[in-house]
Backbone as JSON Lines, residues from 0, in Angstrom:
{"i":0,"aa":"M","n":[0.67,-1.11,0.0],"ca":[0.26,-0.1,0.21],"c":[0.92,0.89,-0.01]}
{"i":1,"aa":"S","n":[0.43,1.98,-0.74],"ca":[1.3,3.34,-0.9],"c":[1.1,4.41,0.22]}
{"i":2,"aa":"T","n":[2.13,5.1,0.46],"ca":[1.95,6.33,1.45],"c":[0.65,6.94,1.6]}
{"i":3,"aa":"R","n":[0.34,7.24,0.28],"ca":[-0.97,8.15,-0.22],"c":[-2.13,7.37,0.71]}
{"i":4,"aa":"E","n":[-2.16,5.92,0.19],"ca":[-3.39,4.99,0.36],"c":[-3.39,4.74,1.95]}
{"i":5,"aa":"R","n":[-2.17,4.79,2.54],"ca":[-2.19,4.44,3.91],"c":[-2.52,5.73,4.62]}
{"i":6,"aa":"A","n":[-2.48,6.81,4.18],"ca":[-3.04,8.05,4.88],"c":[-4.44,8.03,4.58]}
{"i":7,"aa":"I","n":[-4.88,7.91,3.45],"ca":[-6.3,7.85,3.38],"c":[-7.04,6.98,4.44]}
{"i":8,"aa":"A","n":[-6.49,5.43,4.35],"ca":[-7.29,4.66,5.08],"c":[-7.01,5.05,6.64]}
{"i":9,"aa":"A","n":[-5.97,5.63,7.1],"ca":[-5.98,6.08,8.19],"c":[-6.82,7.18,8.51]}
{"i":10,"aa":"A","n":[-7.14,8.19,7.5],"ca":[-8.16,9.32,7.54],"c":[-9.4,8.47,7.92]}
{"i":11,"aa":"I","n":[-9.68,7.82,7.15],"ca":[-11.09,6.94,7.18],"c":[-11.21,6.49,8.54]}
{"i":12,"aa":"R","n":[-10.37,5.78,9.16],"ca":[-10.54,5.36,10.45],"c":[-10.77,6.32,11.31]}
{"i":13,"aa":"L","n":[-9.67,7.47,11.37],"ca":[-10.07,8.6,12.4],"c":[-11.45,9.17,12.34]}
{"i":14,"aa":"V","n":[-11.76,9.43,10.87],"ca":[-13.38,10.2,10.97],"c":[-14.28,9.01,11.37]}
{"i":15,"aa":"G","n":[-14.03,7.96,10.97],"ca":[-15.26,7.04,11.06],"c":[-15.35,6.71,12.51]}
{"i":16,"aa":"T","n":[-14.51,6.73,13.45],"ca":[-14.44,6.59,14.81],"c":[-14.56,7.61,15.89]}
{"i":17,"aa":"Q","n":[-14.01,8.81,15.29],"ca":[-13.85,9.93,16.1],"c":[-14.32,11.12,15.55]}
{"i":18,"aa":"G","n":[-14.96,11.2,14.25],"ca":[-15.34,12.49,13.77],"c":[-14.54,13.24,12.71]}
{"i":19,"aa":"V","n":[-14.91,14.35,12.04],"ca":[-14.21,15.01,11.07],"c":[-13.41,15.83,11.98]}
{"i":20,"aa":"R","n":[-13.47,16.35,13.09],"ca":[-12.62,17.23,14.01],"c":[-11.11,16.34,14.22]}
{"i":21,"aa":"A","n":[-11.25,15.02,14.12],"ca":[-9.93,14.32,14.34],"c":[-9.06,14.17,13.19]}
{"i":22,"aa":"L","n":[-9.63,14.79,11.81],"ca":[-8.75,14.85,10.97],"c":[-7.72,15.97,10.81]}
{"i":23,"aa":"T","n":[-6.36,15.58,11.2],"ca":[-5.77,16.35,11.01],"c":[-4.49,15.82,10.64]}
{"i":24,"aa":"H","n":[-3.68,16.34,9.97],"ca":[-2.32,15.9,9.32],"c":[-1.46,14.76,10.4]}
{"i":25,"aa":"G","n":[-1.41,15.68,11.33],"ca":[-0.67,14.86,12.24],"c":[-0.76,13.51,13.13]}
{"i":26,"aa":"R","n":[-2.52,13.6,13.25],"ca":[-3.18,12.38,13.54],"c":[-3.26,11.12,12.44]}
{"i":27,"aa":"V","n":[-3.44,11.54,11.28],"ca":[-3.22,10.69,10.33],"c":[-2.05,10.13,10.38]}
{"i":28,"aa":"D","n":[-0.72,10.78,10.27],"ca":[0.57,10.33,10.41],"c":[0.68,9.16,11.21]}
{"i":29,"aa":"A","n":[0.06,9.58,12.58],"ca":[0.21,8.78,13.69],"c":[-0.46,7.38,13.59]}
{"i":30,"aa":"E","n":[-1.62,7.49,13.19],"ca":[-2.74,6.61,12.93],"c":[-2.17,5.59,11.85]}
{"i":31,"aa":"A","n":[-1.55,6.07,10.52],"ca":[-0.85,5.55,9.62],"c":[0.42,4.81,9.83]}
{"i":32,"aa":"G","n":[1.08,5.31,10.99],"ca":[2.47,4.84,11.33],"c":[3.23,5.33,10.27]}
{"i":33,"aa":"L","n":[3.05,6.68,9.84],"ca":[3.7,7.24,8.88],"c":[4.59,8.47,9.52]}
{"i":34,"aa":"P","n":[5.98,8.47,9.09],"ca":[6.77,9.72,9.66],"c":[5.85,11.02,9.52]}
{"i":35,"aa":"R","n":[6.21,11.93,10.51],"ca":[5.47,13.27,10.55],"c":[5.87,14.02,9.26]}
{"i":36,"aa":"G","n":[4.58,14.62,8.83],"ca":[5.15,15.46,7.61],"c":[4.5,14.76,6.26]}
{"i":37,"aa":"S","n":[4.26,13.26,6.54],"ca":[3.73,12.29,5.05],"c":[2.63,12.75,4.57]}
{"i":38,"aa":"T","n":[1.61,12.67,5.34],"ca":[0.25,13.16,4.75],"c":[0.32,14.45,4.14]}
{"i":39,"aa":"S","n":[0.92,15.49,4.66],"ca":[1.02,16.74,4.27],"c":[1.68,16.76,2.75]}
{"i":40,"aa":"N","n":[2.63,15.61,2.41],"ca":[3.26,15.64,1.16],"c":[2.2,15.18,0.41]}
{"i":41,"aa":"H","n":[1.31,14.7,0.57],"ca":[0.25,14.3,-0.56],"c":[-1.13,15.29,-0.47]}
{"i":42,"aa":"F","n":[-1.35,15.56,0.75],"ca":[-2.33,16.59,0.79],"c":[-1.88,17.99,1.73]}
{"i":43,"aa":"R","n":[-1.55,18.78,1.08],"ca":[-0.94,20.06,1.7],"c":[-1.69,20.7,2.65]}
{"i":44,"aa":"T","n":[-3.23,21.05,2.41],"ca":[-3.98,21.61,3.46],"c":[-4.97,20.51,4.0]}
{"i":45,"aa":"R","n":[-5.82,20.95,5.04],"ca":[-6.63,20.33,5.58],"c":[-7.9,20.1,4.71]}
{"i":46,"aa":"A","n":[-8.08,21.13,3.89],"ca":[-9.06,20.82,2.83],"c":[-8.75,20.06,1.79]}
{"i":47,"aa":"A","n":[-7.65,19.91,1.41],"ca":[-7.15,19.01,0.5],"c":[-7.12,17.63,1.09]}
{"i":48,"aa":"L","n":[-7.12,17.53,2.24],"ca":[-7.13,16.28,3.0],"c":[-8.23,15.72,2.79]}
{"i":49,"aa":"V","n":[-9.59,16.57,3.29],"ca":[-10.89,16.28,3.18],"c":[-11.39,15.9,1.93]}
{"i":50,"aa":"A","n":[-11.02,16.64,0.96],"ca":[-11.01,16.45,-0.5],"c":[-10.68,15.04,-1.17]}
{"i":51,"aa":"G","n":[-9.54,14.56,-0.5],"ca":[-9.1,13.43,-0.92],"c":[-9.68,12.23,-0.23]}
{"i":52,"aa":"V","n":[-10.01,12.33,0.97],"ca":[-11.06,11.58,1.64],"c":[-12.36,11.49,0.92]}
{"i":53,"aa":"T","n":[-13.0,12.75,0.57],"ca":[-14.31,12.48,0.0],"c":[-13.97,11.5,-1.34]}
{"i":54,"aa":"D","n":[-13.16,12.15,-2.24],"ca":[-13.16,11.49,-3.61],"c":[-12.8,9.95,-3.26]}
{"i":55,"aa":"W","n":[-11.8,9.58,-2.4],"ca":[-11.55,7.88,-2.42],"c":[-12.95,7.52,-1.89]}
{"i":56,"aa":"I","n":[-13.81,7.87,-1.12],"ca":[-14.93,7.25,-0.76],"c":[-15.97,7.23,-1.59]}
{"i":57,"aa":"A","n":[-15.98,8.03,-2.75],"ca":[-16.87,8.1,-3.74],"c":[-16.32,6.77,-4.58]}
{"i":58,"aa":"E","n":[-14.96,6.98,-5.03],"ca":[-14.19,5.84,-6.06],"c":[-14.57,4.48,-5.34]}
{"i":59,"aa":"Q","n":[-14.49,4.44,-4.12],"ca":[-14.75,2.91,-3.51],"c":[-16.27,2.39,-3.79]}
{"i":60,"aa":"E","n":[-17.16,3.62,-3.36],"ca":[-18.57,3.11,-3.46],"c":[-18.91,2.72,-4.88]}
{"i":61,"aa":"R","n":[-18.27,3.49,-5.84],"ca":[-18.4,3.37,-7.29],"c":[-18.1,2.17,-7.63]}
{"i":62,"aa":"A","n":[-16.85,1.54,-7.18],"ca":[-16.54,0.34,-7.39],"c":[-17.32,-0.89,-6.71]}
{"i":63,"aa":"L","n":[-18.06,-0.56,-5.55],"ca":[-18.77,-1.37,-4.83],"c":[-20.03,-1.51,-5.81]}
{"i":64,"aa":"L","n":[-20.61,-0.49,-6.38],"ca":[-21.68,-0.43,-6.94],"c":[-21.45,-1.17,-8.3]}
{"i":65,"aa":"A","n":[-20.52,-0.73,-8.88],"ca":[-20.22,-1.36,-10.41],"c":[-20.13,-2.98,-9.97]}
{"i":66,"aa":"A","n":[-19.7,-3.67,-9.02],"ca":[-19.47,-4.73,-8.52],"c":[-20.8,-5.6,-8.44]}
{"i":67,"aa":"S","n":[-21.85,-4.75,-7.99],"ca":[-22.92,-5.05,-7.75],"c":[-23.97,-5.13,-8.62]}
{"i":68,"aa":"M","n":[-23.72,-4.57,-9.71],"ca":[-24.64,-4.39,-10.64],"c":[-24.97,-5.38,-11.34]}
{"i":69,"aa":"T","n":[-26.31,-5.75,-11.34],"ca":[-26.89,-6.77,-11.98],"c":[-27.8,-6.41,-13.0]}
{"i":70,"aa":"S","n":[-28.0,-7.27,-13.95],"ca":[-28.96,-6.87,-14.8],"c":[-30.43,-7.23,-14.25]}
{"i":71,"aa":"P","n":[-31.4,-6.35,-14.57],"ca":[-32.64,-6.79,-13.95],"c":[-32.97,-7.91,-13.94]}
{"i":72,"aa":"G","n":[-33.28,-8.85,-12.78],"ca":[-33.5,-10.23,-12.98],"c":[-34.68,-10.25,-11.72]}
{"i":73,"aa":"T","n":[-34.61,-11.19,-11.1],"ca":[-35.81,-11.87,-10.37],"c":[-35.78,-11.05,-9.07]}
{"i":74,"aa":"L","n":[-36.92,-11.07,-8.15],"ca":[-36.8,-10.81,-7.02],"c":[-35.68,-11.12,-6.17]}
{"i":75,"aa":"D","n":[-35.73,-12.22,-6.0],"ca":[-34.68,-12.64,-5.02],"c":[-33.2,-12.4,-5.68]}
{"i":76,"aa":"E","n":[-32.88,-12.03,-6.65],"ca":[-31.6,-11.43,-7.43],"c":[-31.43,-9.97,-6.83]}
{"i":77,"aa":"V","n":[-32.39,-9.38,-6.87],"ca":[-32.59,-7.9,-6.88],"c":[-32.3,-7.72,-5.27]}
{"i":78,"aa":"V","n":[-32.96,-8.77,-4.54],"ca":[-32.88,-8.42,-2.73],"c":[-31.57,-8.87,-2.59]}
{"i":79,"aa":"D","n":[-30.74,-9.8,-3.22],"ca":[-29.57,-10.25,-2.96],"c":[-28.53,-9.23,-3.17]}
{"i":80,"aa":"A","n":[-28.88,-8.39,-4.53],"ca":[-27.93,-7.48,-4.77],"c":[-28.17,-6.29,-3.74]}
{"i":81,"aa":"F","n":[-29.37,-5.79,-3.27],"ca":[-29.39,-4.95,-2.37],"c":[-28.66,-5.33,-1.09]}
{"i":82,"aa":"C","n":[-28.84,-6.45,-0.48],"ca":[-28.38,-6.86,0.76],"c":[-26.71,-7.06,0.39]}
{"i":83,"aa":"G","n":[-26.09,-6.91,-0.71],"ca":[-24.74,-7.32,-0.64],"c":[-24.24,-5.97,-0.58]}
{"i":84,"aa":"V","n":[-24.96,-4.81,-1.39],"ca":[-24.35,-3.53,-1.16],"c":[-24.44,-3.12,0.58]}
{"i":85,"aa":"L","n":[-25.63,-3.43,0.96],"ca":[-25.86,-2.95,2.63],"c":[-24.9,-3.91,3.3]}
{"i":86,"aa":"E","n":[-24.63,-4.94,3.13],"ca":[-23.96,-5.57,4.0],"c":[-22.57,-5.0,4.21]}
{"i":87,"aa":"D","n":[-21.91,-4.54,2.9],"ca":[-20.55,-3.98,2.5],"c":[-20.36,-2.59,3.37]}
{"i":88,"aa":"L","n":[-21.74,-2.04,3.09],"ca":[-21.31,-0.49,3.74],"c":[-21.55,-0.66,5.25]}
{"i":89,"aa":"T","n":[-22.08,-1.45,5.9],"ca":[-22.43,-1.7,7.35],"c":[-21.56,-2.96,7.99]}
{"i":90,"aa":"G","n":[-20.49,-3.27,7.29],"ca":[-19.99,-4.49,7.86],"c":[-18.47,-4.0,7.59]}
{"i":91,"aa":"A","n":[-17.77,-4.56,6.54],"ca":[-16.35,-4.84,6.26],"c":[-15.9,-2.94,6.01]}
{"i":92,"aa":"N","n":[-17.0,-2.57,5.54],"ca":[-16.64,-0.93,5.53],"c":[-17.3,0.17,6.34]}
{"i":93,"aa":"A","n":[-17.55,-0.32,7.32],"ca":[-18.58,0.31,8.25],"c":[-17.94,1.83,8.56]}
{"i":94,"aa":"D","n":[-16.46,1.78,8.7],"ca":[-15.75,3.0,8.85],"c":[-15.77,3.88,7.95]}
{"i":95,"aa":"R","n":[-15.79,3.48,6.7],"ca":[-15.86,4.31,5.51],"c":[-17.36,4.88,5.32]}
{"i":96,"aa":"T","n":[-18.3,4.06,5.85],"ca":[-19.75,4.64,5.5],"c":[-19.88,5.53,6.95]}
{"i":97,"aa":"R","n":[-19.42,5.46,7.91],"ca":[-19.53,6.57,8.98],"c":[-18.58,7.65,8.64]}
{"i":98,"aa":"T","n":[-17.91,7.44,7.74],"ca":[-16.93,8.74,7.36],"c":[-17.82,9.39,6.54]}
{"i":99,"aa":"R","n":[-18.46,9.09,5.71],"ca":[-19.4,9.48,4.56],"c":[-20.52,10.09,5.29]}
{"i":100,"aa":"Y","n":[-21.17,9.68,6.37],"ca":[-22.33,10.28,7.1],"c":[-21.62,11.6,7.6]}
{"i":101,"aa":"A","n":[-20.47,11.23,8.42],"ca":[-19.78,12.43,9.14],"c":[-19.35,13.8,8.01]}
{"i":102,"aa":"L","n":[-19.02,13.36,6.88],"ca":[-18.71,14.47,5.82],"c":[-20.02,15.14,5.7]}
{"i":103,"aa":"F","n":[-21.02,14.33,5.62],"ca":[-22.43,14.79,4.82],"c":[-22.69,15.78,6.02]}
{"i":104,"aa":"L","n":[-22.82,15.25,7.24],"ca":[-23.4,15.83,8.36],"c":[-22.76,17.34,8.99]}
{"i":105,"aa":"E","n":[-21.45,17.14,8.88],"ca":[-20.54,18.08,9.73],"c":[-19.75,19.1,8.57]}
{"i":106,"aa":"M","n":[-19.9,18.84,7.34],"ca":[-19.37,19.73,6.18],"c":[-20.35,19.83,5.16]}
{"i":107,"aa":"G","n":[-21.82,19.88,5.55],"ca":[-22.85,20.55,4.93],"c":[-22.68,21.59,4.21]}
{"i":108,"aa":"G","n":[-22.2,22.48,4.52],"ca":[-22.21,23.81,3.83],"c":[-20.94,23.94,2.75]}
{"i":109,"aa":"H","n":[-20.26,22.88,2.57],"ca":[-19.07,22.71,1.61],"c":[-19.24,22.02,0.41]}
{"i":110,"aa":"A","n":[-19.89,22.66,-0.8],"ca":[-20.33,22.0,-1.98],"c":[-19.27,21.11,-2.38]}
{"i":111,"aa":"D","n":[-18.04,21.46,-2.27],"ca":[-16.79,20.62,-3.0],"c":[-16.75,19.46,-2.33]}
{"i":112,"aa":"V","n":[-16.94,19.51,-0.91],"ca":[-16.76,18.0,-0.1],"c":[-18.02,17.12,-0.72]}
{"i":113,"aa":"Q","n":[-19.41,17.9,-0.6],"ca":[-20.43,17.17,-0.97],"c":[-20.23,16.55,-2.18]}
{"i":114,"aa":"A","n":[-20.16,17.26,-3.29],"ca":[-20.08,17.01,-4.8],"c":[-19.89,15.37,-5.17]}
{"i":115,"aa":"P","n":[-18.73,15.1,-4.46],"ca":[-18.34,13.54,-5.02],"c":[-19.63,12.64,-4.36]}
{"i":116,"aa":"L","n":[-20.07,12.8,-3.11],"ca":[-20.86,11.93,-2.52],"c":[-22.19,12.14,-2.87]}
{"i":117,"aa":"R","n":[-22.55,13.09,-3.38],"ca":[-24.08,13.28,-3.91],"c":[-23.99,12.78,-5.28]}
{"i":118,"aa":"A","n":[-22.73,12.79,-6.05],"ca":[-22.55,12.12,-7.59],"c":[-22.95,10.61,-7.19]}
{"i":119,"aa":"Q","n":[-22.25,9.99,-6.29],"ca":[-22.31,8.46,-5.91],"c":[-23.69,8.27,-5.6]}
{"i":120,"aa":"R","n":[-24.59,9.06,-4.61],"ca":[-25.77,9.05,-4.5],"c":[-27.04,8.61,-5.67]}
{"i":121,"aa":"V","n":[-26.72,9.7,-6.49],"ca":[-27.2,9.74,-7.97],"c":[-27.2,8.65,-8.79]}
{"i":122,"aa":"R","n":[-26.0,7.9,-8.5],"ca":[-25.67,6.33,-9.28],"c":[-26.68,5.64,-8.12]}
{"i":123,"aa":"F","n":[-26.48,5.49,-7.14],"ca":[-27.19,4.3,-6.37],"c":[-28.66,4.52,-6.48]}
{"i":124,"aa":"E","n":[-29.22,5.74,-6.81],"ca":[-30.79,5.73,-7.12],"c":[-31.0,5.31,-8.34]}
{"i":125,"aa":"A","n":[-29.99,5.63,-9.13],"ca":[-30.56,5.1,-10.7],"c":[-30.71,3.63,-10.75]}
{"i":126,"aa":"W","n":[-29.44,3.25,-9.99],"ca":[-29.53,1.57,-9.89],"c":[-30.77,1.15,-9.28]}
{"i":127,"aa":"T","n":[-30.89,1.86,-8.15],"ca":[-32.01,1.3,-7.35],"c":[-33.55,1.39,-8.33]}
{"i":128,"aa":"R","n":[-33.65,2.65,-9.01],"ca":[-34.67,2.66,-9.58],"c":[-34.64,1.71,-11.08]}
{"i":129,"aa":"E","n":[-33.91,1.44,-11.37],"ca":[-33.91,0.44,-12.65],"c":[-34.24,-0.95,-12.12]}
{"i":130,"aa":"L","n":[-33.87,-1.23,-10.99],"ca":[-33.95,-2.45,-10.33],"c":[-35.36,-2.52,-10.04]}
{"i":131,"aa":"L","n":[-35.87,-1.65,-9.55],"ca":[-37.28,-1.85,-8.86],"c":[-38.34,-1.6,-10.11]}
{"i":132,"aa":"T","n":[-38.03,-0.69,-11.26],"ca":[-38.6,-0.7,-12.42],"c":[-38.73,-2.21,-12.88]}
{"i":133,"aa":"S","n":[-37.79,-3.02,-12.94],"ca":[-37.61,-4.41,-13.61],"c":[-38.22,-5.15,-13.11]}
{"i":134,"aa":"L","n":[-38.77,-4.82,-11.75],"ca":[-39.72,-5.87,-11.12],"c":[-41.08,-5.46,-10.99]}
{"i":135,"aa":"G","n":[-41.41,-4.47,-11.9],"ca":[-42.56,-3.96,-12.01],"c":[-43.21,-2.74,-11.08]}
{"i":136,"aa":"A","n":[-42.34,-2.06,-10.53],"ca":[-42.9,-0.74,-9.58],"c":[-43.79,0.25,-10.62]}
{"i":137,"aa":"T","n":[-44.93,0.45,-10.32],"ca":[-45.9,0.95,-10.94],"c":[-45.4,2.57,-10.66]}
{"i":138,"aa":"Q","n":[-44.71,2.94,-9.64],"ca":[-44.2,4.38,-9.1],"c":[-42.82,4.46,-8.95]}
{"i":139,"aa":"P","n":[-41.97,4.08,-10.04],"ca":[-40.72,3.97,-9.71],"c":[-39.89,5.22,-8.96]}
{"i":140,"aa":"D","n":[-40.17,6.39,-9.44],"ca":[-39.8,7.53,-8.47],"c":[-40.11,7.53,-6.82]}
{"i":141,"aa":"A","n":[-41.47,7.31,-6.62],"ca":[-41.6,7.34,-5.43],"c":[-41.09,5.9,-4.64]}
{"i":142,"aa":"A","n":[-41.14,4.89,-5.5],"ca":[-40.43,3.57,-5.05],"c":[-38.97,3.87,-4.64]}
{"i":143,"aa":"T","n":[-38.27,4.52,-5.51],"ca":[-36.87,4.58,-5.14],"c":[-36.88,5.53,-4.2]}
{"i":144,"aa":"R","n":[-37.24,6.66,-3.95],"ca":[-37.44,7.3,-2.71],"c":[-37.55,6.79,-1.35]}
{"i":145,"aa":"A","n":[-38.63,6.07,-1.44],"ca":[-38.74,5.31,-0.37],"c":[-37.68,4.11,-0.14]}
{"i":146,"aa":"F","n":[-37.11,3.5,-1.2],"ca":[-36.08,2.55,-0.84],"c":[-34.96,3.07,-0.39]}
{"i":147,"aa":"M","n":[-34.43,4.15,-0.63],"ca":[-33.41,5.22,-0.43],"c":[-33.37,5.48,1.01]}
{"i":148,"aa":"A","n":[-34.51,6.14,1.44],"ca":[-34.86,6.08,2.8],"c":[-35.08,4.94,3.67]}
{"i":149,"aa":"F","n":[-35.32,4.01,3.28],"ca":[-35.45,2.89,4.27],"c":[-33.96,2.4,4.39]}
{"i":150,"aa":"S","n":[-32.91,2.44,2.98],"ca":[-31.75,2.03,3.3],"c":[-30.94,2.86,4.24]}
{"i":151,"aa":"A","n":[-31.06,3.87,3.99],"ca":[-30.51,5.06,5.24],"c":[-30.68,4.53,6.3]}
{"i":152,"aa":"G","n":[-31.9,4.6,6.62],"ca":[-32.2,4.08,8.1],"c":[-31.8,2.55,8.45]}
{"i":153,"aa":"L","n":[-31.74,1.76,7.4],"ca":[-31.28,0.5,7.91],"c":[-29.5,0.6,8.37]}
{"i":154,"aa":"I","n":[-29.12,1.55,7.34],"ca":[-27.33,1.63,7.42],"c":[-27.35,2.46,8.93]}
{"i":155,"aa":"L","n":[-27.85,3.4,9.09],"ca":[-27.72,3.94,10.65],"c":[-27.9,3.0,11.76]}
{"i":156,"aa":"N","n":[-29.05,2.15,11.54],"ca":[-29.72,1.38,12.63],"c":[-28.12,0.18,12.9]}
{"i":157,"aa":"R","n":[-27.86,-0.32,11.8],"ca":[-26.68,-1.14,11.95],"c":[-25.54,-0.58,12.41]}
{"i":158,"aa":"L","n":[-25.11,0.56,12.13],"ca":[-24.0,1.34,12.48],"c":[-24.02,1.92,13.7]}
{"i":159,"aa":"T","n":[-25.19,2.0,14.36],"ca":[-25.33,2.68,15.61],"c":[-26.07,1.67,16.94]}
{"i":160,"aa":"V","n":[-27.0,0.9,16.42],"ca":[-28.07,0.41,17.15],"c":[-27.74,-1.74,17.44]}
{"i":161,"aa":"D","n":[-27.92,-1.7,15.9],"ca":[-28.13,-3.37,15.73],"c":[-27.19,-3.85,14.65]}
{"i":162,"aa":"R","n":[-25.8,-3.95,15.23],"ca":[-25.0,-4.22,14.05],"c":[-25.34,-5.73,13.37]}
{"i":163,"aa":"D","n":[-25.96,-6.47,13.96],"ca":[-26.51,-7.73,13.57],"c":[-27.96,-7.83,13.15]}
{"i":164,"aa":"A","n":[-28.39,-6.72,12.76],"ca":[-29.58,-6.81,12.35],"c":[-29.75,-7.51,11.17]}
{"i":165,"aa":"P","n":[-30.65,-8.5,10.8],"ca":[-30.88,-9.18,9.82],"c":[-31.38,-8.26,8.53]}
{"i":166,"aa":"L","n":[-30.51,-8.66,7.14],"ca":[-30.98,-7.7,6.32],"c":[-32.13,-8.55,5.48]}
{"i":167,"aa":"R","n":[-31.67,-9.74,4.95],"ca":[-32.82,-9.92,3.95],"c":[-34.09,-9.8,4.3]}
{"i":168,"aa":"P","n":[-34.73,-10.3,5.49],"ca":[-36.24,-10.33,5.7],"c":[-36.68,-8.89,5.46]}
{"i":169,"aa":"T","n":[-35.89,-7.99,6.05],"ca":[-36.23,-6.41,5.94],"c":[-36.35,-5.93,4.5]}
{"i":170,"aa":"V","n":[-35.39,-6.42,3.91],"ca":[-35.09,-5.87,2.38],"c":[-35.99,-6.26,1.77]}
{"i":171,"aa":"E","n":[-36.27,-7.89,1.82],"ca":[-37.14,-8.14,0.96],"c":[-38.72,-7.48,1.15]}
{"i":172,"aa":"L","n":[-39.02,-7.27,2.27],"ca":[-40.31,-6.54,2.59],"c":[-40.33,-5.3,1.95]}
{"i":173,"aa":"A","n":[-39.13,-4.63,2.29],"ca":[-39.24,-3.32,1.56],"c":[-39.26,-3.21,0.03]}
{"i":174,"aa":"V","n":[-38.65,-4.29,-0.42],"ca":[-38.65,-4.27,-1.86],"c":[-40.15,-4.71,-2.52]}
{"i":175,"aa":"R","n":[-40.56,-5.6,-1.85],"ca":[-41.95,-5.95,-2.01],"c":[-43.09,-4.85,-2.17]}
{"i":176,"aa":"G","n":[-42.85,-4.02,-0.89],"ca":[-43.72,-2.7,-0.79],"c":[-43.44,-1.81,-1.85]}
{"i":177,"aa":"C","n":[-42.23,-1.63,-2.26],"ca":[-41.96,-0.56,-3.25],"c":[-42.51,-1.01,-4.57]}
{"i":178,"aa":"I","n":[-42.54,-2.3,-4.83],"ca":[-43.27,-2.56,-6.34],"c":[-44.64,-3.23,-6.4]}
{"i":179,"aa":"A","n":[-45.29,-2.95,-4.83],"ca":[-46.61,-3.02,-4.76],"c":[-47.71,-2.05,-5.43]}
{"i":180,"aa":"A","n":[-48.35,-2.14,-6.21],"ca":[-49.5,-1.0,-6.63],"c":[-49.83,-0.58,-5.67]}
{"i":181,"aa":"V","n":[-50.21,0.79,-5.99],"ca":[-50.77,1.62,-4.59],"c":[-52.16,2.01,-4.78]}
């Protein structure tokens, strides 16, 4: 892993566990086990460090979504795809997800920080709309908004209250509700 990658990984851990205020060059160096000043060689300012973290999160989540992309299929295949993404976001990459949420919440007035994260959300919304439409959702826009809100709540619940909350039964129920005629 390169020095830059080590710094980004350390920054994700710091923000994911301690919040945005913990994000300093010195703390990233210490967390990554890098010599003092290493992080600032790649990210000269705190703003550059925040931008680097934000871009990396969006890049990683784009890769996750691309790997999870499935051509429209059966209800079980769609539920499996959603569960895979949600498991990744709340399991192996929970610190990354906490960091994304912290950046959204604490850096809300910084359009440059928000832009890559919002762009990623648009991709996830489009993917969700396509899958729900393929299953026959009669109101795909409303279904997408509902599923996105459900997903955000489920992610928050698993990150904060119930790490082991089962995904499949609740995701399947939500998908069925989204495709049901109103």
